[in-house]
N, C-alpha and C positions, 0 to 999 in steps of 0.2 A: 566111958559110956557116952559121953556127949559126941564123940567122934563116931562111935560104933553105930548109933541109932540112925544116923543120917545116911549110912550106906544101904539101908533097907528101911525107907521112911514112911511107908504106908501099906496098909493091909490090902491084899488083892494082887492084881496083875499089872500094876503100875510100879515101875522101878526106877528109883534114883531121881535126881533133878540136877539142874545146872549149878546149884550151890553146894552140892555134896563134895567133900574133899576128894581131889583126884589122886593125891599123894601125900605122903608124910615125909618132911625133910628134917632130919635130925641126926645127932651123933649116934655112933654104934653103942655107946653106953646107954643113951636114952632109949634107943631101939630095943636093946636087950631087956630094958626094965618094962616098957609098955606093951611089947608084943604079947607076953603072957597075960597081961590085963585085958587086952582087946579080946583074946581068945576066951578068957573067963567070962567077959560081958557078953559075947555072942552066944556062949552056951547057956548063960542065964536067960537071955532073950528067946532063944529058939530051940533049947535042949541040944542034945548031942546029935539029933537028926533033924536039921532044919527043913529037909524035904517034906517031913510030916507036920511041920509047924504051920498053924493057920495064920500066924503073925508074920511069917516070912514070905517075902515077895518073890515072884518068878519073873523071868524076862517076858516082855509083852507078847512076842511072837518068835517064830523059829528063825527069821532072818536076822533079827537082833541077837538071838541066842548064838548063832553061829559067829556073828561079829565079835561078841564079847569073848567067846571061847578061844578064838584065835589069838587074843591078847594075852592069854595065860601062858607063861613060860614055866613049864612043870620043873625045870632045873632050878628055878628060884622060888618055888612054892615052899613055905614052911608051915602052912596051915591051909586046909581046904583043897581046892583044886578039882573036886569031884563034879561031874556034869551028868545030866540026864536029858537027852534031847526029846524024849516023849512028853516030858513035863516042862520043857524050857527052863530047867533048873540048873543053877550054878551055885555051888556051896560058897558061903562066906570065905574068901581066899585072901591070904597075906603073902605077898612076895617081897623078898629082901634083896639087897645088893642090886637094885635096879639102877640103871643108868639112863641118860637122856637119849641113848641110841636104841632102847628097847621099844618094841612096837606099842607097848602100853603107854608110852610117854609121847606118842606121835598123834594121839587123838583123844577127845573126851571119852571117858570110859562108860558112863551110864550102866554100871553093873556093880556087883558085889566083890570087886577086887580092890585091895588096898595096898599099893606099892610103897615100899620104904626106900628112900634115897639117902645116902650118907653125906652129911656135911659136917666137917670136923670142927668148924667154928662159925661164929656169927657172919664173918666176912664171906666165907665160902657160901653160906645159905643166901645171903643177899645177892651175891654174884650170880648164883644159879637162877634165882627168880628173875632178876633183871635181864638175863639172856634169853628169856622166853617171852611169849606173848603175855601181855598184861591180863591177869585173871579177872573173872567177874567177882570173885571173893578171895580174900586172904585171911586166914585164921592164924592167930599167934597164941601159943599157949606158954605162959610164963608167969612166975610168981614175982618177977622183977619188972616193976612198971617201967623203969628207964630202958630196960632191954626191949620191951614191946614198943616203946615210943620210937626207939632208934630204927627198928625194922619198919615201922609205919613211915617214918620220915625218909627212909632210903629206898623205898619201893613204891610201885604204883599199882592200884587195883580198883575195881568198880566199888567195892565196899570192904570193910575189915571188921572183924569181931574178935575180941581178945578173951580168951579162955572159955569160948563157946563157939557153936557153929550154927549158921542160918538165923540166929536170933536177931540180926540186924534187920531183916526184912519184916519183922513183926511190928516194927513201930511205923504206923501210917504217916506220921509227921516227918519222917526222915526220907530223903531221896534214895531211890534204888535204881541202879543202872550200871552199865559197863563203862569201859574206857579202852580206846583202841580197838584191838581184835575182839574184845568181849562185848562191844556194843557202844552205841552213842546215845546220849540223852539219859534222862531219868524220869521215873514216874512215882506216884504216890501223892495224893492231894494236889496242891498248887503246882508241884514240880511237873506233874503230868500236863497240866494246862500250859505251863511255860515251854515244855518241850515241843508241844504241837502247835506253838503259836509263833508268829513272826513279829519281831520287834522292828516296826517300820519307822524310819527316821523321816521327819517332816520339818522343813525350814521355810519360814516366810521372809522373803526379802522385800522391804518397803520401798515403794517407788521413789520416795523423797531422797533416797540415798544415791540415786543414779548419778547426779552431777559429780559427785565425789568418787563413787566406785567405778565410774567410767574410766578413771585414770589407770585402771588395771589393764585396759585394753592397749593394743599396739597403736602407734609405735612406742616402744619402750625406751626409757632412759635409766641411767644408773641410779638416780635418786629414787625413782618409783620402785624399781625391781629390788634395790637394796632394802627399802623400807618394807616392802611386802614380805621379804624373807624373814626380817626381824619380827614382824607381826605374826608370822606363822609359828615361829619358835616360841613367842610369848604365849600364844593361845594354847599350844600343846603343854607348856610347863606350868603355866600360872592358873589357868581356868579349867575346872572339870567341865565336861561337856554339858551337864545340865544347866550351868550357869552361863554358857556361851551367849545365849540369846540376850541377856540383860547387860552383861558386862563386856563380853568379847566384841559385840558389834559396836558398842559405844566407843570402846578403845580403838577399834579399827577406824571409825569415822573420824575421831578426833586426831589420831595419828596421821591419817591421809590429809586431813585438812591443814595440819601444821606443816606437813612435808610438801605441799603443793606450792 
């Protein structure tokens, strides 16, 4: 039910959202077990005639209706597939044996179609996901916490929710955003401020160091250049940037003074 409700997620003529699952990746055994449950849930939500259900969403306009309709491969439909252009209606639809070459896998769906893709094992599933653009959301359903964690560690996504969908956006204290093709930056609370703010670096170089620091200027000699190379490595490895002002500069001055 948690997956089913997000494919038709609000009453009226607004359909789907960017966090709705675009496809289900699982083994054939799992597919055979959950497809009947999804159909059962849809019938519970919208009765046997979703067209007449006040709780079932229609496509927002005819242009999008035609776009979504073209994504349906009737040869792979195991449930639904009915359409009505006068009402911009597409029935809740399940497609199986879908591959990455099918039209429905080439763009975001934004419609009531749920494709099933077969992955025989965990490694196949991870490989399939990593060969595609990084999604805005990844949903993992498993009673095994270690399996869920392995998938999280082996993939990249804007956000991840385990054993539910869209729930991750409900927490205003957590960042929400994409990665790669699914977007850049995050918002919610302070994360919104950070995304639209620029962290400006400011360094003050005191004038009293000029007699010493001027030794970095040409003409060069092996002693000075060798010392500067060593100091650069020391600063990068020893001192975090916030501490450079108080420790890094002092170390530079002392080292140059000794080396001159």
